[in-house]
Backbone and ligand atoms as CSV (ligand in chain L), in Angstrom:
chain,resi,resn,atom,element,x,y,z
A,1,UNK,N,N,-10.520,4.830,-7.925
A,1,UNK,CA,C,-11.410,4.968,-6.865
A,1,UNK,C,C,-12.832,5.022,-7.111
A,2,UNK,N,N,-13.620,4.191,-6.521
A,2,UNK,CA,C,-15.295,4.140,-6.782
A,2,UNK,C,C,-15.856,5.503,-5.902
A,3,UNK,N,N,-16.647,6.013,-6.817
A,3,UNK,CA,C,-17.596,7.118,-6.081
A,3,UNK,C,C,-18.760,6.553,-5.646
A,4,UNK,N,N,-19.271,6.926,-4.410
A,4,UNK,CA,C,-20.421,6.160,-3.884
A,4,UNK,C,C,-21.525,7.475,-3.659
A,5,UNK,N,N,-22.648,7.140,-4.365
A,5,UNK,CA,C,-23.758,7.936,-4.287
A,5,UNK,C,C,-24.325,8.284,-2.832
A,6,UNK,N,N,-25.176,9.086,-2.772
A,6,UNK,CA,C,-25.791,9.282,-1.374
A,6,UNK,C,C,-26.412,8.179,-0.878
A,7,UNK,N,N,-27.073,7.599,-1.983
A,7,UNK,CA,C,-28.123,6.473,-1.504
A,7,UNK,C,C,-27.217,5.290,-1.174
A,8,UNK,N,N,-26.186,4.986,-1.908
A,8,UNK,CA,C,-25.244,3.806,-1.615
A,8,UNK,C,C,-24.655,4.111,-0.123
A,9,UNK,N,N,-24.266,5.332,0.203
A,9,UNK,CA,C,-23.724,5.570,1.381
A,9,UNK,C,C,-24.935,5.207,2.579
A,10,UNK,N,N,-26.075,5.543,2.302
A,10,UNK,CA,C,-27.128,5.453,3.173
A,10,UNK,C,C,-27.291,3.811,3.491
A,11,UNK,N,N,-27.316,3.229,2.295
A,11,UNK,CA,C,-27.597,1.615,2.371
A,11,UNK,C,C,-26.277,1.121,3.068
A,12,UNK,N,N,-25.287,1.552,2.975
A,12,UNK,CA,C,-24.224,0.822,3.546
A,12,UNK,C,C,-23.689,1.534,4.998
A,13,UNK,N,N,-24.595,2.220,5.480
A,13,UNK,CA,C,-24.181,2.860,6.706
A,13,UNK,C,C,-23.907,1.975,7.982
A,14,UNK,N,N,-24.449,0.770,7.909
A,14,UNK,CA,C,-24.297,-0.146,8.784
A,14,UNK,C,C,-22.817,-0.656,8.824
A,15,UNK,N,N,-22.031,-0.440,7.619
A,15,UNK,CA,C,-20.657,-0.852,7.711
A,15,UNK,C,C,-19.765,-0.113,8.816
A,16,UNK,N,N,-18.877,-0.685,9.195
A,16,UNK,CA,C,-18.113,-0.168,10.360
A,16,UNK,C,C,-17.331,1.104,9.882
A,17,UNK,N,N,-17.320,1.252,8.479
A,17,UNK,CA,C,-16.388,2.301,8.280
A,17,UNK,C,C,-17.027,2.920,6.855
A,18,UNK,N,N,-16.610,4.155,6.539
A,18,UNK,CA,C,-17.149,4.719,5.313
A,18,UNK,C,C,-15.969,4.507,4.130
A,19,UNK,N,N,-16.525,4.415,3.116
A,19,UNK,CA,C,-15.477,4.121,1.924
A,19,UNK,C,C,-14.128,4.938,2.028
A,20,UNK,N,N,-14.334,6.262,2.307
A,20,UNK,CA,C,-13.183,7.089,2.380
A,20,UNK,C,C,-12.183,6.566,3.397
A,21,UNK,N,N,-12.703,6.158,4.473
A,21,UNK,CA,C,-12.024,5.693,5.593
A,21,UNK,C,C,-11.225,4.402,5.229
A,22,UNK,N,N,-11.901,3.576,4.506
A,22,UNK,CA,C,-11.263,2.517,3.898
A,22,UNK,C,C,-10.196,2.684,3.147
A,23,UNK,N,N,-10.380,3.706,2.220
A,23,UNK,CA,C,-9.233,4.067,1.237
A,23,UNK,C,C,-8.140,4.516,2.074
A,24,UNK,N,N,-8.391,5.292,3.137
A,24,UNK,CA,C,-7.241,5.822,3.886
A,24,UNK,C,C,-6.521,4.735,4.668
A,25,UNK,N,N,-7.357,3.772,5.348
A,25,UNK,CA,C,-6.767,2.653,5.833
A,25,UNK,C,C,-5.895,1.866,5.023
A,26,UNK,N,N,-6.395,1.611,3.638
A,26,UNK,CA,C,-5.585,0.955,2.736
A,26,UNK,C,C,-4.380,1.584,2.531
A,27,UNK,N,N,-4.156,2.821,2.331
A,27,UNK,CA,C,-3.081,3.515,1.932
A,27,UNK,C,C,-1.963,3.498,3.194
A,28,UNK,N,N,-2.749,3.630,4.373
A,28,UNK,CA,C,-1.714,3.595,5.568
A,28,UNK,C,C,-1.198,2.090,5.770
A,29,UNK,N,N,-1.979,0.933,5.448
A,29,UNK,CA,C,-1.592,-0.306,5.580
A,29,UNK,C,C,-0.566,-0.540,4.398
A,30,UNK,N,N,-0.786,-0.018,3.327
A,30,UNK,CA,C,0.191,-0.533,2.224
A,30,UNK,C,C,1.544,0.272,2.649
A,31,UNK,N,N,1.676,1.490,3.342
A,31,UNK,CA,C,2.887,2.094,3.680
A,31,UNK,C,C,3.490,1.109,4.679
A,32,UNK,N,N,2.658,0.589,5.749
A,32,UNK,CA,C,3.216,-0.106,6.695
A,32,UNK,C,C,3.611,-1.594,6.133
A,33,UNK,N,N,2.873,-2.112,5.294
A,33,UNK,CA,C,3.379,-3.309,4.648
A,33,UNK,C,C,4.829,-3.237,4.178
A,34,UNK,N,N,5.083,-2.014,3.292
A,34,UNK,CA,C,6.263,-1.743,2.805
A,34,UNK,C,C,7.324,-1.836,3.745
A,35,UNK,N,N,7.195,-1.185,4.936
A,35,UNK,CA,C,8.206,-0.953,5.884
A,35,UNK,C,C,8.441,-2.224,6.561
A,36,UNK,N,N,7.288,-3.150,7.113
A,36,UNK,CA,C,7.333,-4.226,7.639
A,36,UNK,C,C,8.050,-5.224,6.821
A,37,UNK,N,N,7.831,-5.415,5.642
A,37,UNK,CA,C,8.515,-6.352,4.680
A,37,UNK,C,C,9.978,-6.043,4.571
A,38,UNK,N,N,10.139,-4.898,4.532
A,38,UNK,CA,C,11.489,-4.581,4.274
A,38,UNK,C,C,12.494,-4.743,5.528
A,39,UNK,N,N,11.901,-4.352,6.668
A,39,UNK,CA,C,12.534,-4.670,7.819
A,39,UNK,C,C,12.675,-6.226,8.404
A,40,UNK,N,N,11.412,-6.827,8.266
A,40,UNK,CA,C,11.334,-8.060,8.968
A,40,UNK,C,C,10.939,-9.451,8.058
A,41,UNK,N,N,10.571,-8.778,6.753
A,41,UNK,CA,C,10.085,-10.037,5.765
A,41,UNK,C,C,8.872,-10.451,6.148
A,42,UNK,N,N,8.188,-9.915,7.042
A,42,UNK,CA,C,6.892,-10.186,7.468
A,42,UNK,C,C,5.936,-8.997,7.726
A,43,UNK,N,N,4.757,-9.355,7.447
A,43,UNK,CA,C,3.794,-7.989,7.736
A,43,UNK,C,C,3.360,-8.260,9.319
A,44,UNK,N,N,3.815,-7.496,10.055
A,44,UNK,CA,C,3.716,-7.614,11.513
A,44,UNK,C,C,2.828,-6.676,12.311
A,45,UNK,N,N,2.800,-5.472,11.540
A,45,UNK,CA,C,2.073,-4.343,12.178
A,45,UNK,C,C,0.610,-4.626,12.699
A,46,UNK,N,N,0.425,-4.231,13.881
A,46,UNK,CA,C,-0.939,-4.540,14.503
A,46,UNK,C,C,-1.762,-3.133,14.672
A,47,UNK,N,N,-1.556,-2.502,13.929
A,47,UNK,CA,C,-2.483,-1.023,14.058
A,47,UNK,C,C,-3.703,-1.364,13.446
A,48,UNK,N,N,-4.733,-0.444,13.771
A,48,UNK,CA,C,-6.138,-0.659,13.209
A,48,UNK,C,C,-6.198,-0.777,11.900
A,49,UNK,N,N,-5.351,-0.029,11.119
A,49,UNK,CA,C,-5.644,-0.061,9.554
A,49,UNK,C,C,-5.022,-1.498,9.080
A,50,UNK,N,N,-3.924,-1.667,9.741
A,50,UNK,CA,C,-3.239,-3.038,9.087
A,50,UNK,C,C,-4.204,-4.347,9.481
A,51,UNK,N,N,-4.798,-4.462,10.672
A,51,UNK,CA,C,-5.604,-5.425,11.005
A,51,UNK,C,C,-6.609,-5.459,10.248
A,52,UNK,N,N,-7.435,-4.358,9.887
A,52,UNK,CA,C,-8.570,-4.303,9.162
A,52,UNK,C,C,-8.227,-4.698,7.676
A,53,UNK,N,N,-7.248,-4.186,7.014
A,53,UNK,CA,C,-6.950,-4.477,5.702
A,53,UNK,C,C,-6.485,-5.884,5.558
A,54,UNK,N,N,-5.714,-6.468,6.658
A,54,UNK,CA,C,-5.327,-7.820,6.450
A,54,UNK,C,C,-6.546,-8.728,6.492
A,55,UNK,N,N,-7.387,-8.468,7.367
A,55,UNK,CA,C,-8.515,-9.378,7.423
A,55,UNK,C,C,-9.538,-9.279,6.123
A,56,UNK,N,N,-9.408,-8.105,5.512
A,56,UNK,CA,C,-10.226,-7.902,4.200
A,56,UNK,C,C,-9.461,-8.466,3.115
A,57,UNK,N,N,-8.154,-8.145,2.975
A,57,UNK,CA,C,-7.355,-8.504,1.837
A,57,UNK,C,C,-6.874,-10.014,1.855
A,58,UNK,N,N,-6.601,-10.335,2.860
A,58,UNK,CA,C,-6.097,-11.995,3.039
A,58,UNK,C,C,-4.531,-11.912,2.902
A,59,UNK,N,N,-3.801,-12.755,3.582
A,59,UNK,CA,C,-2.522,-12.805,3.607
A,59,UNK,C,C,-2.019,-13.314,2.231
A,60,UNK,N,N,-2.784,-14.136,1.465
A,60,UNK,CA,C,-2.173,-14.516,0.205
A,60,UNK,C,C,-1.965,-13.417,-0.836
A,61,UNK,N,N,-2.722,-12.551,-0.917
A,61,UNK,CA,C,-2.523,-11.297,-1.757
A,61,UNK,C,C,-1.231,-10.422,-1.266
A,62,UNK,N,N,-1.172,-10.383,0.126
A,62,UNK,CA,C,0.041,-9.695,0.658
A,62,UNK,C,C,1.332,-10.440,0.175
A,63,UNK,N,N,1.324,-11.774,0.153
A,63,UNK,CA,C,2.323,-12.475,-0.219
A,63,UNK,C,C,2.567,-12.477,-1.655
A,64,UNK,N,N,1.490,-12.219,-2.468
A,64,UNK,CA,C,1.746,-12.201,-3.889
A,64,UNK,C,C,2.530,-10.922,-4.329
A,65,UNK,N,N,2.266,-9.886,-3.411
A,65,UNK,CA,C,2.940,-8.476,-3.840
A,65,UNK,C,C,4.220,-8.391,-3.261
A,66,UNK,N,N,4.856,-9.520,-2.640
A,66,UNK,CA,C,6.206,-9.267,-1.983
A,66,UNK,C,C,7.143,-9.038,-3.055
A,67,UNK,N,N,7.232,-9.619,-4.159
A,67,UNK,CA,C,8.324,-9.430,-5.324
A,67,UNK,C,C,8.401,-7.853,-5.455
A,68,UNK,N,N,7.023,-7.080,-5.394
A,68,UNK,CA,C,6.897,-5.817,-5.815
A,68,UNK,C,C,7.563,-4.935,-4.557
A,69,UNK,N,N,7.263,-5.465,-3.353
A,69,UNK,CA,C,7.817,-4.645,-2.181
A,69,UNK,C,C,9.241,-4.712,-2.090
A,70,UNK,N,N,9.691,-5.836,-2.649
A,70,UNK,CA,C,11.361,-6.205,-2.703
A,70,UNK,C,C,11.897,-5.100,-3.648
A,71,UNK,N,N,11.214,-4.873,-4.644
A,71,UNK,CA,C,11.613,-4.081,-5.873
A,71,UNK,C,C,11.600,-2.588,-5.141
A,72,UNK,N,N,10.824,-2.311,-4.743
A,72,UNK,CA,C,10.648,-0.969,-3.989
A,72,UNK,C,C,11.737,-0.805,-2.998
A,73,UNK,N,N,11.942,-1.819,-2.097
A,73,UNK,CA,C,13.043,-1.670,-1.183
A,73,UNK,C,C,14.363,-1.525,-1.943
A,74,UNK,N,N,14.648,-2.319,-2.834
A,74,UNK,CA,C,15.894,-2.286,-3.642
A,74,UNK,C,C,16.217,-0.817,-4.197
A,75,UNK,N,N,15.041,-0.254,-4.889
A,75,UNK,CA,C,15.043,1.047,-5.328
A,75,UNK,C,C,15.291,2.147,-4.347
A,76,UNK,N,N,14.640,2.005,-3.176
A,76,UNK,CA,C,14.998,2.901,-2.058
A,76,UNK,C,C,16.578,2.887,-1.663
A,77,UNK,N,N,17.099,1.677,-1.585
A,77,UNK,CA,C,18.598,1.560,-1.282
A,77,UNK,C,C,19.494,2.361,-2.396
A,78,UNK,N,N,18.993,2.095,-3.682
A,78,UNK,CA,C,19.782,2.698,-4.736
A,78,UNK,C,C,19.683,4.244,-4.561
A,79,UNK,N,N,18.356,4.753,-4.273
A,79,UNK,CA,C,18.180,6.266,-4.243
A,79,UNK,C,C,18.995,6.800,-3.138
A,80,UNK,N,N,19.344,6.035,-1.971
A,80,UNK,CA,C,19.877,6.507,-0.958
A,80,UNK,C,C,21.566,6.893,-1.295
A,81,UNK,N,N,21.955,6.092,-2.321
A,81,UNK,CA,C,23.357,6.076,-2.597
A,81,UNK,C,C,23.550,7.158,-3.879
A,82,UNK,N,N,22.482,7.481,-4.594
A,82,UNK,CA,C,22.639,8.141,-5.671
A,82,UNK,C,C,22.678,9.709,-5.551
A,83,UNK,N,N,23.570,10.453,-6.263
A,83,UNK,CA,C,23.615,11.876,-6.083
A,83,UNK,C,C,22.513,12.545,-6.914
A,84,UNK,N,N,21.985,13.718,-6.670
A,84,UNK,CA,C,20.928,14.393,-7.416
A,84,UNK,C,C,21.281,14.440,-8.915
A,85,UNK,N,N,20.568,14.030,-9.673
A,85,UNK,CA,C,20.827,14.147,-11.126
A,85,UNK,C,C,19.672,13.556,-11.971
A,86,UNK,N,N,19.781,13.349,-13.223
A,86,UNK,CA,C,18.798,12.762,-14.142
A,86,UNK,C,C,18.732,11.334,-13.730
A,87,UNK,N,N,19.646,10.577,-13.524
A,87,UNK,CA,C,19.683,9.161,-12.941
A,87,UNK,C,C,18.770,9.001,-11.811
A,88,UNK,N,N,19.103,9.783,-10.860
A,88,UNK,CA,C,18.305,9.708,-9.591
A,88,UNK,C,C,16.667,10.008,-9.994
A,89,UNK,N,N,16.650,11.062,-10.706
A,89,UNK,CA,C,15.125,11.408,-11.082
A,89,UNK,C,C,14.406,10.323,-11.714
A,90,UNK,N,N,14.995,9.659,-12.727
A,90,UNK,CA,C,14.481,8.497,-13.235
A,90,UNK,C,C,14.334,7.187,-12.286
A,91,UNK,N,N,15.060,7.087,-11.406
A,91,UNK,CA,C,14.920,6.154,-10.634
A,91,UNK,C,C,13.711,6.240,-9.554
A,92,UNK,N,N,13.490,7.595,-9.119
A,92,UNK,CA,C,12.475,8.124,-8.192
A,92,UNK,C,C,11.200,7.735,-9.066
A,93,UNK,N,N,11.063,8.210,-10.278
A,93,UNK,CA,C,9.876,7.933,-11.064
A,93,UNK,C,C,9.384,6.436,-11.001
A,94,UNK,N,N,10.585,5.607,-11.263
A,94,UNK,CA,C,10.286,4.113,-11.142
A,94,UNK,C,C,9.698,3.706,-9.828
A,95,UNK,N,N,10.334,4.457,-8.905
A,95,UNK,CA,C,9.895,3.987,-7.506
A,95,UNK,C,C,8.246,4.320,-7.184
A,96,UNK,N,N,8.047,5.546,-7.639
A,96,UNK,CA,C,6.674,6.024,-7.491
A,96,UNK,C,C,5.694,5.137,-8.252
A,97,UNK,N,N,6.130,4.576,-9.352
A,97,UNK,CA,C,5.458,4.005,-10.239
A,97,UNK,C,C,5.028,2.664,-9.557
A,98,UNK,N,N,6.284,2.035,-9.078
A,98,UNK,CA,C,6.035,0.721,-8.360
A,98,UNK,C,C,5.050,0.813,-7.130
A,99,UNK,N,N,5.331,1.989,-6.471
A,99,UNK,CA,C,4.413,2.272,-5.362
A,99,UNK,C,C,2.815,2.226,-5.633
A,100,UNK,N,N,2.677,2.968,-6.745
A,100,UNK,CA,C,1.351,3.007,-7.229
A,100,UNK,C,C,0.709,1.647,-7.595
A,101,UNK,N,N,1.438,0.625,-8.215
A,101,UNK,CA,C,1.112,-0.658,-8.669
A,101,UNK,C,C,0.862,-1.437,-7.317
A,102,UNK,N,N,1.709,-1.225,-6.227
A,102,UNK,CA,C,1.562,-1.792,-4.993
A,102,UNK,C,C,0.134,-1.522,-4.468
A,103,UNK,N,N,-0.074,0.013,-4.478
A,103,UNK,CA,C,-1.365,0.375,-3.750
A,103,UNK,C,C,-2.545,-0.212,-4.511
A,104,UNK,N,N,-2.432,-0.207,-5.861
A,104,UNK,CA,C,-3.580,-0.741,-6.726
A,104,UNK,C,C,-3.888,-2.170,-6.431
A,105,UNK,N,N,-2.880,-2.993,-6.203
A,105,UNK,CA,C,-2.680,-4.268,-6.141
A,105,UNK,C,C,-3.519,-4.722,-4.662
A,106,UNK,N,N,-2.950,-3.837,-3.790
A,106,UNK,CA,C,-3.585,-4.031,-2.298
A,106,UNK,C,C,-5.110,-3.592,-2.296
A,107,UNK,N,N,-5.515,-2.593,-3.203
A,107,UNK,CA,C,-6.875,-2.037,-3.273
A,107,UNK,C,C,-8.039,-3.024,-3.889
A,108,UNK,N,N,-7.346,-4.072,-4.585
A,108,UNK,CA,C,-8.410,-4.545,-5.521
A,108,UNK,C,C,-9.309,-5.574,-4.745
L,1,ZN,ZN,ZN,-0.060,-0.521,10.476
């Protein structure tokens, strides 16, 4: 995450949103993308965060992360069926790692 100095923030104050809000929007949109692609194979959410991130990120990048989203979806399914234990813990770690990669890919 980039840190913005007070000077930068003042310079950029004509932007529609502050950097922290953008970060928040991206994480909201990333969660919505994951849900949407899992449910419908398309990113259909029309909330403010998704519309904003979609216009900034571009649909190409969203399509590029689809294999990652599919993997997250598959791990979620496996997690549902797995009892608590070492195997489940390992899978959950993998899930969180994939989620981080997805969030970073979207934030680029
Ligand atoms: Zn949304």
